[in-house]
C-alpha positions, 0 to 999 in steps of 0.5 A: 773797644768791644769784646771782638777787638780786645778778646776780653769778656764783659765780666772782666771786672765784675767780681772784683772790689772797686777799691782794689781795682783802682789801686791796681790801676794806680800802681801800673808804671808802664813807662819802660815797656810798650807791651805793657802800655798796650795791654793797659790801654786795652784794659782801660778802654775795653767795653766791660761792666763795672765792678758789682759793688759800684752801684751808681758810683763812677769811682772805677770810671774816674780811676780808668780816665785818671790813669788815661790822663796820666799817660797823656792820652787825653783824646782817649779819656774824653772819648770814654767819658763822652760814651759814658755820658759826662753831664752829671756833676760827678763827671762834669769836672773831668769832661770840662778839664779835658775839653780845655786841653784838647781845645774842645770845651765849646760843648761843655761850656754850653752844657755848663751855661744850661745846667750851672749845677753841673759844676761848683767851680765859679772860675768855670761858670764865669769862663763859660759865660764869657765864652758863650758871649754872655759877657755881663753875666760873666762880670756880675758873677766875677765881681761877686765872687771877688767880693765874697773871696771865692776866687784865688788870687791867681785865678782872680788876676787871670779872669779879670784880664780875660774879661777886659784884655786891655788890663794885660798891658797894665797888670804884672803878669802873676806867677804860675800856681804851684798846682796847675789846672787846665783852666788856669793854663788856658787863662794864661794863654788867653792873656798872651803869656802860654806857659811851657808844658815840659814841667807840667804833667804830660797831659798838657803836652797835647796843647803843643800839638795844635800849631800854636808853638814852635817846631821844637816845642812841638817835637818835645810834646810829640816825644813825650806823648809817644813814649806813653803810647798817647801819640801814634809813631806816625805823627812823631815820624812826620814831625821828625821829617817835615823839615830840616833841623834849625840848629844842632845838638839835642833833639835837632841831632834826632831830627837829622838822624831820622831824616838821614835814615828815612831818606836812605830807606826811601832810596832803597841803597843798602849801603846808605841804610846800614850807615844811618841805621845805627845813628838813627836807633842811638838816637831813639835809644837816647829818649826811649823811643825804640819801639815807636821807631820799630813799629814805624820802619821794620817792615821797610827794613826787612825789604833792604839786604843788609849784612854785618852789624846793620843786619843784626840791628835790623833783626832787633828792630823787627823783633820789636815790631808788631810783625815780630812773629813774621820777621822771626819766621823769615830770620836766619839767626847767626848768634846764640842771642839771636837764636833764643830771641827768634825762638821766643818770637815764635813762642818756643824759647828753649832753656838750652839756648838761654844763656844767662838768668834772665833768658832762663827765667823767661824760657821756664815761663813759656815752658810752664802750663797753667797759672802760676800760684800767685795769680790762682786765687784771683782767677778762681774767683773770676777776677780776671781783670784783677789778675791781669793788672797783678800780673802786670805788677809783677812784670814791673817788679821783675823787670827790675831784678826779681825774676821769680816775679818775672816768671810769675808775670809771664806764665800768668799772661800766657795762661790768661790767653795773653800770648802776645802781650807775653812775647812782646814784653819779654822781647822788649825786656831783652832788647831794651836792655841790651840795645842790640843783638850781640 
């Protein structure tokens, strides 16, 4: 993303050490707070110069890509790699793995077939030779690798079936390895025994979005990926409302709850919306998808006149959406908690409205001027990107109960020009803790 989109300078990382940045990226735990997820994606995808000490190496780029893959954002990782140029021995293995998961391995295989030096992996070379139609070369490489014991037992079994599918009818299916790789995963699929992805790293879930699995597996994958911002809420809600649930319980109850709420909202019937909103919200709370729900439905929800508990819940949903500031400007808060949250959304939370230590901490952070002491050394030496990552780490610790670090995190984000992130993170910290306004 260019600086005109991110608002971040090109020298974001320039003054920091590569090792410090890669360690700071690895520490980021943003699963619970979508505001921190969004900020992390912005940092990972920002067009910026690498650290000055990186030279011709790719350690920092690999660290960014590894974090994207941890979040399940394979498409973003692939785009970042392809923009850099993945046809080097240092980057090709990552490109090949990501391409296998996204089902777009043709380009990577063509490159490997033309330039075998790109990867030392014999199984990858065999797979790509066969995929490119050179079955004879693939067979020769396979026989040589087996003779030299260069392929482990699982890969040997699966590649043999890939080269001769009739073997699948007589051979016993191998057990999945303790450490899965994208190539082994795809070889199991090619052998007619696709593996479930729920127990695998999140990035494997994207393979369940290719219309090759049942609806339940597709829904589960979409929930996993939406939870980390790797899939848009539009895709998830489209899946929820695509058809009637096939059964009851678990994910089917969530499908039914969202379908009923969606139909009520489409009808404009305030009573039906009020009745179905609570159930839909509880369904989203059960899988920590409240913010994606809010992003998708909040604007339409503002058009429905609601009263009683449904009104307060609709305000909660609105304050968790990207339109929180507009919704706060039009809100008529009716409780002390609502007054604080509306003031926070407007960027002016007052200590006089804060009724507990958490709210008072947030108010102090918004009343403070300049960066906190914890971030000053980084900012004074031009290490803006590293300072943002440190503020995010402080926020994670603060969200777990260290209110001093929470105050430093929010004060720091605001001092670095990340006001929107500070407001949204604060709103999420309050609302996702208590579920709805009281």
